C-alpha positions in Angstrom: 0.0 0.0 0.0 1.2 3.5 -0.9 1.6 5.7 2.2 -0.5 8.8 2.5 1.5 12.0 2.2 1.0 15.5 0.8 -1.9 17.8 1.1 -5.5 16.4 0.6 -7.9 18.2 -1.7 -11.1 19.6 -0.2 -14.8 19.5 -0.9 -16.0 18.7 -4.4 -12.4 18.6 -5.7 -11.5 15.7 -3.3 -14.8 13.9 -4.1 -14.1 14.0 -7.8 -10.5 12.9 -7.3 -11.3 10.0 -5.1 -14.3 8.8 -7.1 -12.9 9.1 -10.6 -9.1 9.2 -10.7 -7.5 7.9 -7.6 -6.2 4.3 -7.6 -8.8 2.1 -6.0 -8.4 -0.8 -3.6 -11.0 -3.4 -4.6 -10.7 -5.2 -1.3 -12.8 -3.0 1.1 -12.3 -5.7 3.8 -8.9 -3.9 4.4 -10.8 -0.8 5.6 -9.6 0.4 9.0 -10.1 3.3 11.4 -8.4 6.5 10.0 -9.0 5.6 6.3 -10.3 8.2 4.0 -13.2 6.7 2.0 -16.1 7.4 -0.2 -19.3 6.1 1.4 -22.6 5.5 -0.4 -25.0 7.7 1.5 -28.0 7.3 -0.9 -28.4 3.9 -2.3 -30.6 5.0 -5.2 -30.4 3.0 -8.5 -30.7 6.1 -10.6 -29.2 8.8 -8.4 -26.8 7.2 -5.9 -24.9 9.7 -3.7 -21.4 9.3 -2.3 -19.7 11.5 0.2 -16.1 11.7 1.4 -15.5 10.8 5.0 -13.0 9.3 7.5 -13.6 5.9 9.1 -13.7 6.5 12.9 -14.6 3.0 14.0 -15.1 -0.5 12.6 -16.8 -3.6 14.0 -16.8 -6.6 11.7 -18.4 -5.6 8.4 -19.9 -2.4 9.9 -18.1 1.0 10.0 -18.8 4.4 11.3 -17.8 7.2 9.0 -17.5 10.9 9.8 -18.4 13.0 6.8 -16.8 16.3 5.9 -19.7 18.2 7.3 -19.3 16.4 10.7 -22.2 14.0 10.4 -21.7 10.4 11.4 -22.9 7.7 9.1 -23.2 3.9 9.8 -22.4 1.8 6.8 -21.4 -1.7 5.6 -18.0 -2.1 4.1 -19.6 -3.1 0.8 -20.9 0.4 0.4 -17.4 2.0 0.7 -15.0 3.0 -2.0 -11.5 2.5 -0.6 -8.7 4.2 -2.4 -5.0 3.4 -2.4 -4.2 7.0 -3.3 -5.5 9.8 -1.0 -3.7 12.8 -2.4 -2.8 14.1 -5.9 0.9 13.7 -5.1 0.4 9.9 -5.0 -1.4 9.9 -8.3 1.3 12.1 -9.9 4.0 9.7 -8.7 2.1 6.8 -10.3 1.5 8.6 -13.6 5.1 9.8 -13.9 6.4 6.3 -13.4 4.0 4.8 -15.8 4.6 7.2 -18.6 8.4 7.0 -18.2 8.4 3.2 -18.2 8.3 3.0 -22.0 11.6 4.9 -22.4 14.3 2.8 -24.0 17.0 2.9 -21.2 17.1 3.1 -17.4 18.9 6.4 -17.7 16.1 7.9 -19.8 13.4 6.3 -17.6 14.8 8.1 -14.6 15.3 11.4 -16.5 11.7 11.5 -17.8 10.1 10.2 -14.7 11.5 13.3 -12.9 10.4 15.6 -15.8 6.9 14.1 -16.0 6.6 14.4 -12.2 7.5 18.1 -12.5 4.9 18.9 -15.1 2.2 17.0 -13.2 3.0 18.8 -9.9 0.6 21.4 -8.8 -1.7 20.5 -11.7 0.5 22.2 -14.4 -0.4 19.4 -16.7 -3.8 17.7 -16.1 -4.0 14.3 -17.8 -7.1 13.2 -19.5 -9.5 11.2 -17.3 -8.7 7.8 -18.8 -5.0 8.4 -18.4 -5.4 9.6 -14.8 -7.5 6.7 -13.8 -5.7 3.9 -15.6 -2.0 4.6 -16.1 0.0 2.5 -13.7 -3.1 1.2 -12.0 -4.2 -1.5 -14.4 -3.0 -3.2 -17.5 -6.6 -3.6 -18.7 -7.8 0.0 -18.7 -7.6 1.9 -21.9 -6.0 5.4 -21.7 -8.0 6.7 -24.6 -11.2 8.6 -24.0 -13.0 8.4 -27.4 -13.0 6.5 -30.7 -14.2 6.9 -34.2 -15.2 3.6 -35.9 -15.5 3.1 -39.7 -18.8 3.9 -41.3 -21.0 0.8 -41.2 -21.0 -1.6 -44.2 -24.3 -1.2 -46.0 -25.7 -4.6 -45.1 -27.4 -6.1 -42.1 -24.2 -8.0 -41.2 -22.2 -4.8 -41.5 -24.5 -2.8 -39.3 -24.5 -5.6 -36.7 -20.7 -5.7 -36.8 -20.5 -1.9 -36.2 -23.1 -2.2 -33.4 -20.9 -4.9 -31.8 -17.7 -2.7 -32.1 -19.6 0.3 -30.6 -20.9 -1.8 -27.7 -17.5 -3.2 -26.9 -15.8 0.2 -26.9 -18.6 1.8 -24.7 -18.5 -1.1 -22.2 -14.9 -0.2 -21.6 -15.7 3.5 -21.0 -15.0 4.9 -24.4 -17.2 7.3 -26.4 -17.8 6.6 -30.1 -18.3 8.7 -33.2 -19.5 7.4 -36.5 -20.7 8.6 -39.9 -23.9 7.1 -41.2 -23.4 8.2 -44.8 -22.4 4.7 -46.0 -26.0 3.5 -45.3 -28.4 3.5 -48.2 -31.3 6.0 -47.9 -34.9 5.4 -46.8 -37.0 3.3 -49.2 -34.0 2.2 -51.3 -34.4 -1.3 -52.8 -32.7 -4.2 -51.0 -32.5 -6.7 -53.8 -31.5 -9.7 -51.7 -34.7 -9.7 -49.7 -37.0 -8.1 -52.3 -37.7 -5.2 -49.9 -36.7 -1.7 -49.1 -34.3 -0.1 -46.6 -35.4 1.7 -43.5 -32.7 4.3 -44.1 -29.6 5.7 -42.4 -31.5 7.7 -39.8 -33.5 4.6 -38.7 -30.3 2.7 -38.1 -28.9 5.7 -36.3 -31.8 5.2 -33.9 -30.6 1.6 -33.2 -27.1 2.9 -32.3 -28.7 5.5 -30.1 -30.9 3.0 -28.4 -28.0 0.7 -27.7 -26.0 3.6 -26.2 -28.9 4.2 -23.8 -28.9 0.5 -22.7 -25.1 0.6 -22.0 -25.6 3.7 -19.9 -28.4 2.1 -17.9 -26.4 -1.1 -17.5 -24.2 0.5 -14.8 -21.0 0.9 -17.0 -19.4 4.2 -17.5 -21.9 6.3 -19.5 -22.2 5.7 -23.2 -21.5 8.7 -25.4 -22.3 8.7 -29.1 -21.8 11.1 -32.1 -23.8 10.4 -35.3 -22.9 12.3 -38.5 -24.2 12.4 -42.0 -22.8 14.1 -45.1 -24.7 17.0 -46.9 -25.1 14.9 -50.1 -27.0 12.0 -48.5 -30.7 11.7 -49.5 -31.7 11.3 -45.8 -30.0 14.5 -44.7 -33.2 16.4 -44.1 -34.7 13.5 -42.0 -31.4 13.4 -40.0 -31.5 17.2 -39.3 -35.0 17.0 -37.9 -35.0 13.6 -36.3 -34.9 14.9 -32.7 -38.1 16.8 -33.3 -39.9 13.5 -33.1 -39.6 12.2 -29.5 -38.0 8.9 -28.9 -36.3 8.3 -32.3 -32.7 9.4 -31.4 -32.3 10.3 -27.7 -28.8 9.1 -26.7 -26.6 10.7 -29.4 -25.2 14.1 -30.4 -25.9 14.9 -34.1 -23.8 16.9 -36.6 -24.1 17.4 -40.3 -20.8 17.2 -42.4 -20.9 20.2 -44.7 -18.7 20.7 -47.7 -17.2 23.9 -49.3 -19.4 23.3 -52.4 -22.5 23.2 -50.3 -21.6 26.5 -48.6 -21.0 28.0 -52.0 -24.4 26.8 -53.1 -25.9 28.4 -50.0 -24.2 31.7 -50.7 -25.1 31.8 -54.3 -28.6 30.3 -53.8 -28.0 27.3 -56.1 -29.7 23.9 -56.3 -28.2 21.0 -54.5 -28.2 17.3 -55.5 -28.9 14.6 -53.1 -27.3 11.4 -54.4 -26.1 7.9 -53.4 -24.0 5.3 -55.1 -25.7 2.8 -57.4 -26.0 -0.3 -55.1 -26.0 -2.6 -58.2 -22.6 -1.5 -59.3 -20.0 -4.3 -59.3 -17.9 -4.3 -56.2 -20.4 -2.2 -54.2 -20.3 -4.4 -51.1 -16.4 -4.4 -51.0 -15.6 -0.9 -52.3 -18.3 1.4 -50.8 -17.1 2.9 -47.5 -19.1 6.2 -47.4 -16.5 8.2 -49.3 -18.4 9.6 -52.3 -15.3 11.3 -53.8 -13.4 8.0 -53.7 -16.3 6.2 -55.3 -16.4 8.7 -58.1 -12.6 8.4 -58.6 -13.1 4.7 -59.1 -15.5 5.6 -62.0 -18.5 4.1 -60.3 -22.1 5.2 -60.9 -23.9 7.6 -58.6 -27.7 7.8 -58.6 -29.6 11.1 -58.3 -32.4 11.0 -55.8 -33.6 14.5 -55.4 -32.8 18.2 -56.2 -33.3 20.7 -53.4 -32.5 24.3 -52.8 -29.3 24.5 -50.8 -30.6 27.4 -48.8 -33.6 25.3 -47.8 -31.4 22.6 -46.4 -29.2 25.2 -44.6 -32.3 26.9 -43.2 -33.5 23.6 -41.8 -30.2 23.1 -40.1 -30.3 26.6 -38.7 -33.9 26.4 -37.5 -33.3 23.1 -35.8 -30.2 24.3 -34.1 -32.1 27.4 -33.0 -34.9 25.2 -31.6 -32.9 22.6 -29.8 -29.2 23.2 -30.1 -28.8 20.3 -32.6 -27.6 19.4 -35.1 -24.1 20.9 -34.9 -22.2 21.5 -38.1 -18.8 20.2 -39.0 -17.2 21.8 -42.1 -15.7 18.4 -43.0 -14.2 19.2 -46.4 -12.4 22.2 -44.9 -11.4 20.0 -42.0 -9.7 17.5 -44.3 -8.0 20.3 -46.3 -6.4 21.4 -43.1 -5.7 17.9 -41.7 -2.1 16.7 -41.6 -3.4 13.2 -42.4 -5.1 14.3 -45.6 -3.0 12.1 -47.8 -3.4 8.8 -46.1 -6.2 8.9 -43.4 -9.2 11.1 -44.2 -11.2 12.4 -41.3 -14.7 10.8 -41.4 -16.3 11.8 -38.1 -15.6 13.5 -34.7 -15.7 12.1 -31.3 -18.9 12.7 -29.2 -17.9 16.2 -28.1 -16.6 17.3 -31.4 -13.1 18.4 -30.6 -11.3 15.5 -32.3 -11.8 14.7 -35.9 -10.6 11.2 -36.6 -10.3 8.6 -39.3 -11.8 5.2 -38.9 -10.3 3.5 -35.9 -8.8 6.7 -34.7 -8.6 7.5 -30.9 -8.5 10.5 -28.6 -5.3 10.9 -26.6 -5.8 13.9 -24.4 -4.4 16.1 -21.6 -4.5 19.8 -20.8 -2.0 22.4 -19.8 -3.5 24.4 -16.9 -2.9 28.0 -18.0 -3.9 29.4 -14.7 -0.5 28.2 -13.3 1.4 30.4 -15.8 0.8 33.9 -14.6 3.9 35.8 -13.7 2.7 38.2 -11.0 5.9 40.2 -10.9 5.9 41.0 -14.6 2.1 40.9 -14.9 2.5 38.7 -17.9 2.4 35.1 -19.0 5.3 33.0 -17.6 6.5 32.3 -21.1 9.6 30.3 -20.4 7.9 28.0 -18.0 5.0 27.5 -20.4 7.4 26.5 -23.1 9.1 23.9 -21.0 5.8 22.4 -19.7 4.4 22.3 -23.3 7.4 20.5 -24.7 7.5 17.9 -22.0 3.8 17.4 -22.2 4.1 16.4 -25.9 6.4 13.6 -24.9 4.1 12.5 -22.1 1.2 12.1 -24.5 3.4 10.4 -27.1 4.4 7.8 -24.5 0.7 7.1 -23.8 0.5 5.5 -27.2 3.1 2.9 -26.2 1.8 2.4 -22.6 -1.9 1.9 -23.2 -3.3 -1.6 -23.7 -5.2 -2.1 -27.0 -8.4 -4.1 -27.0 -8.8 -3.8 -30.8 -6.0 -4.6 -33.2 -7.4 -2.0 -35.6 -6.9 0.8 -33.0 -3.3 -0.2 -32.3 -2.5 -0.5 -36.0 -4.0 2.9 -36.8 -2.6 4.8 -33.8 0.9 3.5 -34.4 0.5 4.4 -38.0 -0.2 8.1 -37.2 0.6 8.6 -33.4 -2.1 11.2 -33.0 -2.1 13.2 -29.8 -4.2 16.1 -28.5 -2.6 18.5 -26.1 -5.1 21.2 -24.9 -5.6 23.7 -22.2 -7.8 24.6 -19.3 -7.7 27.7 -17.0 -7.7 30.1 -19.9 -10.4 32.3 -18.5 -8.7 32.4 -15.1 -5.4 33.5 -16.7 -7.1 36.2 -18.7 -8.7 37.6 -15.5 -5.4 37.7 -13.8 -4.0 39.6 -16.7 -7.0 41.9 -16.8 -7.9 40.9 -20.4 -11.6 40.8 -21.2 -12.5 37.5 -22.8 -14.0 38.2 -26.3 -12.6 41.8 -26.6 -10.5 42.8 -29.6 -7.5 42.9 -27.2 -8.2 39.3 -26.2 -8.1 38.1 -29.8 -4.6 39.5 -30.2 -3.6 37.9 -26.9 -5.1 34.5 -27.9 -3.3 34.6 -31.2 0.0 35.2 -29.4 -0.6 32.6 -26.7 -1.9 29.7 -28.8 0.6 30.4 -31.6 3.4 30.2 -29.0 2.1 26.9 -27.7 1.6 25.5 -31.2 5.2 26.3 -32.1 6.6 24.7 -28.9 4.4 21.6 -29.4 5.5 21.1 -33.0 9.2 21.7 -32.2 9.0 19.1 -29.4 7.4 16.6 -31.8 10.3 17.1 -34.3 12.8 16.6 -31.5 11.2 13.3 -30.4 11.2 12.2 -34.1 15.0 12.9 -34.3 15.4 10.5 -31.3 12.7 7.9 -31.8 11.6 8.2 -35.4 8.5 9.8 -37.2 5.1 8.2 -37.3 4.9 5.3 -39.8 2.9 7.1 -42.5 5.1 10.2 -42.5 5.8 11.6 -46.0 7.9 14.7 -45.8 6.7 16.2 -49.0 3.0 15.5 -48.6 2.9 16.3 -44.8 3.8 19.9 -45.2 1.1 20.4 -47.9 -1.8 20.3 -45.5 -3.5 23.6 -44.9 -2.4 23.7 -41.3 1.2 23.1 -42.0 1.3 25.7 -44.7 0.0 28.2 -42.1 2.5 27.0 -39.4 5.5 27.2 -41.7 4.5 30.6 -43.0 4.4 31.9 -39.4 7.3 29.8 -38.1 9.8 28.8 -40.9 11.9 27.0 -38.3 9.2 24.4 -38.0 9.4 23.6 -41.7 13.2 23.3 -41.4 12.9 21.0 -38.4 10.3 18.7 -40.1 12.5 18.5 -43.2 15.6 17.6 -41.1 14.1 15.4 -38.3 10.7 14.4 -39.5 7.9 14.6 -36.9 6.7 12.1 -34.3 3.0 12.8 -34.3 0.6 13.5 -37.2 -1.4 16.0 -35.1 -0.5 17.4 -31.7 -3.1 19.9 -30.5 -6.8 19.4 -29.4 -9.0 21.7 -27.3 -11.1 19.1 -25.5 -13.7 19.7 -22.7 -12.3 19.4 -19.2 -15.5 19.5 -17.1 -14.7 17.0 -14.4 -10.9 17.5 -14.3 -11.3 21.3 -14.4 -13.7 21.3 -11.6 -11.4 19.0 -9.6 -8.5 21.3 -10.2 -10.6 24.4 -9.3 -10.1 26.5 -12.5 -12.1 27.5 -15.6 -12.7 24.5 -17.9 -11.3 24.2 -21.4 -11.1 27.4 -23.3 -14.5 28.6 -22.0 -15.2 31.6 -19.9 -16.5 30.9 -16.4 -20.2 29.9 -16.6 -20.9 32.0 -13.5 -19.0 33.5 -10.6 -21.7 32.8 -8.1 -23.0 29.4 -7.2 -24.9 27.7 -4.4 -23.5 24.7 -2.5 -25.7 22.6 -0.2 -24.8 22.2 3.4 -26.5 21.3 6.7 -27.8 24.9 6.8 -29.3 24.8 3.3 -27.9 26.4 0.2 -25.0 28.8 0.7 -24.0 31.4 -1.8 -20.4 31.1 -2.8 -18.0 32.6 -5.4 -15.4 30.9 -7.5 -12.0 31.5 -5.8 -10.6 34.2 -8.2 -13.8 36.2 -7.8 -13.8 35.7 -4.1 -10.2 36.9 -3.8 -11.0 40.0 -5.8 -14.1 40.8 -3.6 -12.0 40.2 -0.5 -9.5 42.8 -1.8 -12.2 45.2 -2.9 -15.1 45.0 -0.4 -18.4 46.4 -1.5 -17.3 46.9 -5.1 -18.7 45.1 -8.2 -16.5 42.8 -10.2 -14.6 44.6 -13.1 -15.8 44.1 -16.7 -13.0 41.6 -17.4 -14.8 39.2 -15.1 -16.9 37.9 -17.9 -19.2 34.9 -18.0 -20.5 32.7 -20.8 -24.0 34.3 -20.8 -22.8 37.9 -20.7 -20.7 37.4 -23.8 -22.4 37.8 -27.2 -22.6 34.7 -29.3 -20.4 36.4 -31.9 -17.7 36.9 -29.2 -17.8 33.2 -28.5 -17.2 32.4 -32.2 -14.5 35.0 -32.6 -12.6 33.5 -29.7 -13.1 30.0 -31.1 -11.7 31.1 -34.5 -8.7 32.9 -32.9 -7.7 29.7 -31.2 -8.6 27.4 -34.1 -5.9 29.0 -36.1 -3.4 27.2 -33.9 -5.2 23.9 -33.4 -4.5 21.1 -35.9 -7.5 19.1 -34.7 -10.6 21.0 -33.4 -12.3 22.6 -30.4 -15.1 21.6 -28.1 -16.9 24.9 -27.6 -20.4 26.2 -27.2 -21.5 29.6 -28.5 -24.0 30.6 -25.8 -26.7 32.9 -27.0 -29.6 34.7 -25.2 -33.2 33.4 -25.4 -34.2 36.2 -27.8 -31.6 35.2 -30.3 -33.4 34.8 -33.6 -33.2 32.2 -36.4 -31.6 34.9 -38.6 -29.1 35.6 -35.8 -28.3 31.9 -35.7 -27.8 31.8 -39.5 -25.3 34.7 -39.3 -23.5 33.0 -36.5 -23.0 29.7 -38.4 -21.9 31.5 -41.5 -19.5 33.7 -39.5 -18.0 30.5 -38.1 -17.4 29.2 -41.6 -15.9 32.5 -42.8 -13.6 32.7 -39.8 -12.1 29.2 -40.3 -13.8 27.3 -37.5 -14.0 23.6 -38.3 -17.4 23.2 -36.6 -20.0 25.2 -34.6 -22.4 24.4 -31.9 -24.9 27.0 -30.5 -26.9 26.8 -27.4 -29.7 29.4 -27.2 -30.8 29.9 -23.6 -34.2 28.3 -23.3 -34.0 26.5 -26.6 -34.9 23.3 -25.0 -38.3 24.8 -24.2 -39.5 25.7 -27.7 -42.4 23.5 -28.7 -42.0 22.0 -32.2 -44.7 23.1 -34.6 -46.6 20.4 -36.5 -48.3 20.5 -39.9 -52.1 20.4 -39.9 -51.9 16.8 -41.0 -49.7 15.9 -38.1 -52.1 17.6 -35.7 -55.0 15.6 -37.1 -53.1 12.4 -36.6 -52.1 13.5 -33.1 -55.7 14.2 -32.2 -56.8 10.7 -33.4 -53.9 9.2 -31.4 -55.0 11.2 -28.3 -58.6 9.8 -28.7 -57.3 6.3 -28.8 -55.1 6.9 -25.8 -58.1 8.3 -23.8 -60.1 5.2 -24.6 -57.2 3.0 -23.4 -56.9 5.1 -20.2 -60.6 4.8 -19.6 -60.6 1.0 -20.1 -57.8 0.7 -17.6 -59.6 2.7 -14.9 -61.7 -0.1 -13.3 -58.6 -2.0 -12.4 -57.0 1.1 -11.0 -60.2 1.8 -8.9 -60.1 -1.8 -7.7 -56.5 -1.4 -6.6 -57.3 1.8 -4.7 -60.2 0.2 -3.0 -58.0 -2.7 -1.8 -55.4 -0.2 -0.5 -58.1 1.7 1.5 -59.8 -1.4 2.8 -57.3 -1.6 5.7 -58.5 1.7 7.2 -62.0 2.1 5.7 -65.1 -0.1 5.1 -65.1 -1.8 1.8 -66.7 0.2 -1.0 -69.0 -1.3 -3.6 -67.3 -2.6 -6.7 -67.5 -0.4 -9.8 -68.4 -1.8 -13.2 -66.7 -0.8 -16.4 -69.9 0.8 -17.8 -70.3 2.9 -14.7 -66.7 4.2 -14.9 -67.0 5.1 -18.6 -70.4 6.8 -18.2 -70.1 8.6 -14.8 -66.7 8.5 -13.3 -64.5 9.5 -16.3 -65.3 12.7 -18.2 -64.5 12.2 -21.9 -62.6 14.9 -23.7 -64.8 16.8 -26.2 -63.4 17.6 -29.7 -62.5 21.2 -28.8 -61.3 22.6 -25.4 -60.3 26.2 -24.8 -57.9 27.4 -22.2 -54.6 29.2 -21.7 -50.9 28.5 -21.8 -48.8 29.9 -19.0 -45.1 30.5 -19.5 -43.4 30.1 -16.1 -39.7 30.0 -15.3 -38.8 27.0 -13.2 -35.5 25.6 -11.8 -35.6 23.2 -14.7 -36.0 25.9 -17.4 -39.0 27.6 -19.0 -42.2 25.7 -18.6 -45.2 26.0 -20.9 -48.2 25.0 -18.9 -51.5 24.6 -20.9 -54.7 24.5 -18.8 -57.9 23.7 -20.8 -61.3 24.1 -19.3 -64.0 21.4 -19.2 -67.5 22.7 -18.3 -66.0 25.9 -16.9 -63.3 24.4 -14.7 -59.8 23.0 -15.5 -60.1 19.5 -16.9 -56.8 19.0 -18.7 -53.1 20.1 -18.2 -50.3 19.8 -20.7 -46.7 20.4 -19.6 -43.8 21.2 -21.9 -40.5 21.5 -20.1 -37.0 20.7 -21.4 -35.8 19.0 -24.5 -37.7 16.0 -25.9 -36.0 12.9 -24.7 -34.7 14.5 -21.5 -35.6 13.2 -18.0 -37.2 16.6 -17.2 -39.4 16.4 -20.3 -40.6 12.9 -19.5 -41.4 13.7 -15.9 -43.2 16.9 -16.8 -45.3 14.9 -19.4 -46.1 12.3 -16.7 -47.2 15.0 -14.2 -49.5 16.6 -16.8 -51.1 13.3 -17.6 -51.7 12.4 -14.0 -53.1 15.8 -13.2 -55.5 15.6 -16.3 -56.6 12.1 -15.2 -57.3 13.4 -11.6 -59.3 16.4 -12.9 -61.5 14.4 -15.2 -62.2 11.4 -13.0 -65.0 11.6 -10.5 -67.1 14.5 -9.1 -66.1 14.5 -5.4 -64.9 17.8 -3.8 -63.2 20.8 -5.3 -60.6 19.0 -7.2 -58.7 22.1 -8.5 -58.2 23.5 -5.0 -57.2 20.0 -3.8 -54.6 19.7 -6.6 -53.3 23.2 -5.8 -53.0 22.3 -2.2 -51.0 19.1 -2.8 -48.7 20.6 -5.5 -48.0 24.0 -4.1 -44.7 24.5 -2.3 -43.1 21.2 -3.4 -39.4 21.9 -3.6 -36.4 20.4 -5.1 -32.7 21.2 -5.4 -33.2 24.9 -6.2 -35.7 27.7 -6.8 -36.3 30.6 -9.1 -37.5 34.1 -8.1 -38.3 35.7 -4.8 -41.3 36.3 -2.6 -44.7 35.7 -4.2 -42.9 35.0 -7.5 -40.7 32.2 -6.1 -41.1 29.0 -8.0 -39.9 25.9 -6.2 -40.3 23.2 -8.8 -42.4 22.2 -11.9 -45.1 20.9 -9.6 -45.1 24.3 -7.8 -45.3 26.1 -11.2 -48.4 24.0 -12.1 -50.1 25.0 -8.8 -49.3 28.7 -9.3 -50.6 28.5 -12.9 -53.8 26.9 -11.7 -54.2 29.7 -9.1 -53.8 32.3 -11.7 -56.2 30.5 -14.0 -58.9 30.2 -11.3 -58.4 33.8 -10.0 -58.2 35.7 -13.2 -59.9 33.8 -15.9 -59.0 35.8 -19.0 -57.7 38.7 -16.9 -54.1 39.4 -15.9 -53.1 38.2 -12.4 -51.3 41.3 -11.2 -50.0 39.6 -8.0 -47.8 37.4 -10.2 -46.6 40.2 -12.5 -48.0 38.4 -15.5 -48.5 39.6 -19.0 -51.4 38.3 -21.1 -51.2 38.1 -24.8 -54.2 37.1 -26.9 -53.5 34.0 -29.1 -56.2 32.5 -31.2 -58.7 30.7 -29.0 -56.7 31.0 -25.8 -53.9 33.2 -24.4 -50.4 32.9 -23.1 -49.4 34.2 -19.7 -45.8 34.8 -19.1 -44.6 34.8 -15.5 -41.7 37.1 -14.8 -40.7 35.4 -11.5 -37.2 35.0 -12.6 -36.7 38.7 -13.3 -37.5 39.9 -9.8 -34.4 41.4 -8.2 -32.1 40.5 -11.0 -30.1 42.7 -13.3 -27.8 40.0 -14.7 -28.3 37.5 -17.6 -29.1 34.1 -16.1 -29.3 30.6 -17.5 -32.9 29.5 -17.6 -32.7 26.0 -19.0 -31.2 23.1 -17.1 -31.7 19.4 -17.0 -31.4 16.7 -14.4 -27.9 15.5 -13.7 -27.7 11.7 -14.2 -25.2 11.5 -11.4 -26.6 13.5 -8.5 -30.2 14.1 -9.7 -30.1 17.9 -9.3 -31.4 20.3 -11.9 -27.9 21.6 -12.5 -26.9 20.1 -15.9 -25.8 22.9 -18.2 -24.5 23.1 -21.8 -20.9 24.3 -22.0 -17.7 23.3 -23.9 -19.9 21.5 -26.4 -20.8 19.2 -23.6 -23.2 18.7 -20.7 -21.7 19.4 -17.2 -23.2 19.5 -13.7 -22.4 22.6 -11.6 -23.3 20.7 -8.4 -21.4 17.4 -8.4 -18.9 17.9 -11.2 -20.4 15.2 -13.6 -19.4 15.7 -17.2 -20.8 13.8 -20.2 -17.5 14.1 -22.0 -14.8 13.2 -19.5 
C-alpha cells in the first residue's frame, strides 16, 4: 500500500479525485479506522450519492464514517470505495512512473520520470480522465477517451458488426463517433430480400438506443456522435429527427458540410442529393461512405432529389435554434487542413466534437493548466515555464501511445501508423482575468493569437525533436505532410518548423486538441477548457441549506475590494455575445491542428436569422465546426403540420379510450389499499366508470398557456377548461428525450386524469394544495414570485387560471397576450431582483439528480457534483 503524504484536496475537488481518478483498492475488507473513503449515503439505483469521509470505527463488516460536514454515518464495508491514493501527489508519482516506463534505457526512464513528475506537480499538466484513472493502476484499462469507428458496411451484417464494435468500446468506458453516410437511404431497394431499406436515420436510432442500454447497465456512461454528409438523401430527416420524440435520444448529431454546399448556399444554387448505385459491381467491398473516392473509381452515382441549398441550410439553422442540434462540421475544410489528408481522411468527430478522426482513430488527451502560468511580478504570462511544460507534455502524450493496452488490433495499427495526440488547455479564463484581459474583446483576440501560436510552435518543435530521437510516425511523408492547410500556415508563421520537419521528420501526425475538461477542471478548481466561467456565483448545499459562494478568483477580488462590483473583465458565458464566442473559437482554431469543443451561448431572444449569421460567421472565420446553445431553446415547442395535428388528435382519442378502459382495475387497486382503514366500497363496473366517473374529452377545449420560469427551465403549462373548470393540463419543459421532459409529461397526464375522474370535492383546489410548495434542489425568483419546482409552477398557474380567468393576475406580475382561442401568460418570477443575464434551461444531472446540468464546452456538465458527459 502507498503511504499517504502530501496535502489532501477539499470539498467537491476531493470527491471527484477519489471517485474518478484515484487508484482504487477493490478489497474493502482492508478498511480500518483512519482511512479516508467514499461512502454510499444514498443507495438509489438512478441517483446514488457518495460522500467523502473518514472511518472512525469498525466492528466486523460495519463501519462508522465521519463525513466532511461532521455527520456520522453507519455503513457496511460493501458500500465503501476504498482508495490506495489519498492525495494528488500519490497519483502524480504513479503517472510519472507509468509514462516514463516506456523509455528505452534506465537512464532515460529516470530522466523522464523526474520531468513528468515536474509537469504534473501542482496540476500544471492535467492528464485526460482515462490516463489519470488507468495509467500504472491497471494493465486492462484503456488510456484513450474516445474513438471513431469506420462507417457501417451497407448490409445487415455490416450494421450488426458496427453495433458490436460500438458496444465493446462503450462497455470499456469509451465514447464513439461514426458517420452514417455509408448506409443507403430510406426506401432504397434491398434486392436480396426483395424489400426496401429503413434508411440511415433509422439505423442511427438503433445505435442511439443501444447507447442508452449501456448507460443504464451500470457501466461508464455511453457517449455517441452520429454524423451524415450533406449529399445524402436522408440528410433532411437526419436534421429534424430529434423533433420526433423517442427516435434518437442518446446521441449528439452533426451534419458534415462541404465547401461546395456552402458556396451553393451563398449563391442560392440547387443541391443534388445522391447515393451510389448499389447494383454496381464491387459495391459491397468498395463502398465505405467516401463519395469522392467512389467517383474516382469511376462508379455510378444515382440522383435522388434536387433541393435548394438554402432550404437545407435553413432547416439546419432552425433546428439548431430550436434545440441546439444538429451541430455543423465543415468536413471538407477539416480534411483540407488535416495533416493526415494524404493517407487517413477524417470521417467523423468524437462525441464532443473536438477531435476529428479517421476510422479506428482515438483521442489521446491532456490539458496544460494555463492558470498556473501567470507571472505576477511581470504581470505577464510566464512564457519560459509555459514553453518547458508544453514541450515535455508532448512527450508525455506520445508515451501514452506505447503504454496503453489495446483491446482492438485496428486501433493499435491505426494509432501507431499516425501517433495522433491532443494537447489542450484549461484555465484560460482564469489566466485572462489575472492579466485583466476581457474575454471576447479585440484585445483578447490578439492575446489569444499570441498565446496559442506560442504553444503550437513549442508543441511542434517538441514533436520534431522526439522524431529525431525515436523516429517519425509510420505514415510520415515529408513532401506531402507539409502540404496540409495547417502546416502551410504554421510554416508561414514559423519557418523554423518547416526546417525541423525536413531535417528530423515529426513524431505525431497531429499534436493539439482543445477538449472539454468539465470533471478535471472542476477537480483542479479552475475554468474549464477554453470557455469563460459559466458564472462567478454558485450555491453549495450544506446542513444549513444552500450557501451562496464565489469561484476562488472572484472571491479573492471581492475580499481585496469589499463592496465593489467585479470589473468588466470578469466575464461569463452568458454575458458574452454569441459572436464573441465564435471569434474566440476562431482565434484559437488558427493554432489547433484538430478541433475545439466549444459552445456559443446565445440569449433566449436570439433569432433564427441571428443563428444563421453566426453559423456563416464560423465558416468564414475558419472554424471547423460550430455548436450554438440558445438559452431556453430546449423549451421551444416544435410546430406540427395540420396533417400531423389531425393524426395526433386521433392518437389522443385512442389513448383516452385505453386510459378509460384501464380505470376499473385502478379503482379496484385503490379500494384494496383503502380497505385496511375504511369499510369496503361497492365494486364499480366498467360501464359505470365510462359513463359517470370519467369525463370524456370533447373535440374542442379552450384554455390558456402559462409561461413560467422554473428551476428546470421555462415551462409552458397549458390548462384547458371542461365545463368551466380546469379539466386538462399539458406540460412542456425541457428538450424532448430528457428526463425533465418525461417527468413533466407524466405530471401533466396524472393531473389531467385526476381532474377528469369523478365529481367529489373541489378537485382544482385540492390539486393546488398538494402541488403548491413542493421543492427540489433549487428555486427561481423571490417572494410571491418564487417557483420551487415544476409541480409548484403548475399549482401557481392553476391559481392564476382560477383567480383571473381571461384577466391578468397582477400579483404574479403576468402579461397576457391574446393568441387564437386562448392566451399565453408569461410569469416574470425569474426577473425579480435580477439585473444580470441568467441561464434558464437546465436538465437533471444523471449522477446527482439535481437540476444543475448545463451546456458548456460543447458538452453537458453538472455545476453541483462535477459530472461531465464528456470526460
